[in-house]
C-alpha positions in Angstrom: 275.5 118.9 -21.4 273.9 119.6 -24.7 272.5 116.3 -25.4 270.8 116.7 -21.9 269.2 119.8 -22.9 267.9 118.2 -25.9 266.1 115.4 -24.2 264.8 117.3 -21.5 262.9 119.6 -24.0 261.0 116.6 -25.3 259.4 115.6 -22.2 257.3 118.8 -21.6 255.5 117.7 -25.3 254.4 114.4 -24.0 250.8 114.3 -22.5 249.5 111.3 -20.8 245.7 111.1 -20.9 243.6 108.7 -18.9 239.9 109.4 -20.0 237.8 109.5 -23.2 235.4 111.7 -23.0 232.3 111.6 -25.4 229.7 114.4 -25.8 226.4 113.4 -27.4 224.4 116.3 -28.7 221.2 116.1 -30.1 220.3 118.5 -32.8 216.4 117.3 -32.9 213.4 118.6 -31.2 215.0 117.4 -27.9 218.0 119.3 -28.0 219.7 117.0 -25.1 223.6 116.9 -24.4 225.2 113.8 -22.4 228.7 113.3 -21.7 230.0 109.8 -21.0 233.7 109.6 -19.5 235.3 106.0 -20.1 238.5 105.7 -17.8 240.9 104.2 -20.1 243.3 102.8 -17.4 240.4 101.0 -15.6 239.5 97.3 -15.7 236.4 98.0 -17.7 237.2 97.3 -21.4 233.8 99.0 -22.2 231.4 101.7 -21.1 227.7 101.6 -22.0 225.5 104.5 -22.1 221.6 104.7 -22.7 219.1 107.6 -23.2 215.6 107.9 -24.2 217.0 108.1 -27.8 220.3 106.5 -28.1 222.3 103.4 -26.6 225.6 101.9 -27.0 229.1 101.7 -26.0 232.8 103.4 -25.6 235.7 101.2 -25.7 239.5 102.1 -26.0 242.7 100.0 -26.5 246.1 100.7 -27.4 245.4 104.2 -28.8 242.1 102.9 -30.6 238.7 104.1 -29.8 235.6 102.5 -31.0 232.1 104.2 -30.5 229.0 102.1 -31.4 225.4 103.8 -31.2 222.0 102.6 -32.0 219.1 105.2 -32.3 216.5 103.4 -30.5 213.4 105.0 -32.5 214.7 104.0 -36.5 217.1 101.0 -35.2 219.8 102.8 -37.2 223.1 101.7 -36.1 226.5 103.7 -36.4 229.9 102.7 -35.4 233.0 104.7 -35.9 236.6 104.0 -34.9 239.7 105.7 -34.9 243.4 106.3 -33.3 243.7 108.5 -30.6 246.9 108.7 -28.9 247.6 112.0 -27.8 245.6 114.5 -25.5 243.1 116.9 -27.1 242.8 114.7 -30.2 238.9 114.4 -31.1 237.1 111.6 -33.2 233.6 112.3 -34.1 230.7 111.5 -36.2 227.1 112.1 -36.8 223.9 110.0 -36.4 221.0 110.8 -38.6 217.6 109.5 -37.4 215.6 108.4 -40.5 212.3 109.9 -41.4 212.4 112.9 -39.2 215.9 114.2 -39.9 217.0 114.6 -36.3 220.9 114.1 -35.8 222.9 113.4 -32.9 226.6 114.2 -33.0 229.1 112.6 -31.0 232.6 113.9 -30.4 235.2 111.9 -28.4 238.3 113.5 -26.9 241.2 112.0 -25.1 241.8 114.2 -21.8 
């Protein structure tokens, strides 16, 4: 019975996420915020997004996330990736827009 109790105590710590949620925040003069939801278990390998300032895609496979973003004003490309295997893990980065110094932050979290 002692072994059974040990095994059961492990299960509540396991979390199964099914969405990769990425929040984009524009720190420049526009002050926009956008959330893109990528369904991990869907048949779509990539979720595309586009605004007046940025466009790109989010992909997730086997515990690994990739975010690729192009700033449409400067044509700067930022791509970042990392392992996200548990709910509430966050992956993020900043995109600096050339001469204006405006920035966009991207934070992606498994939910």
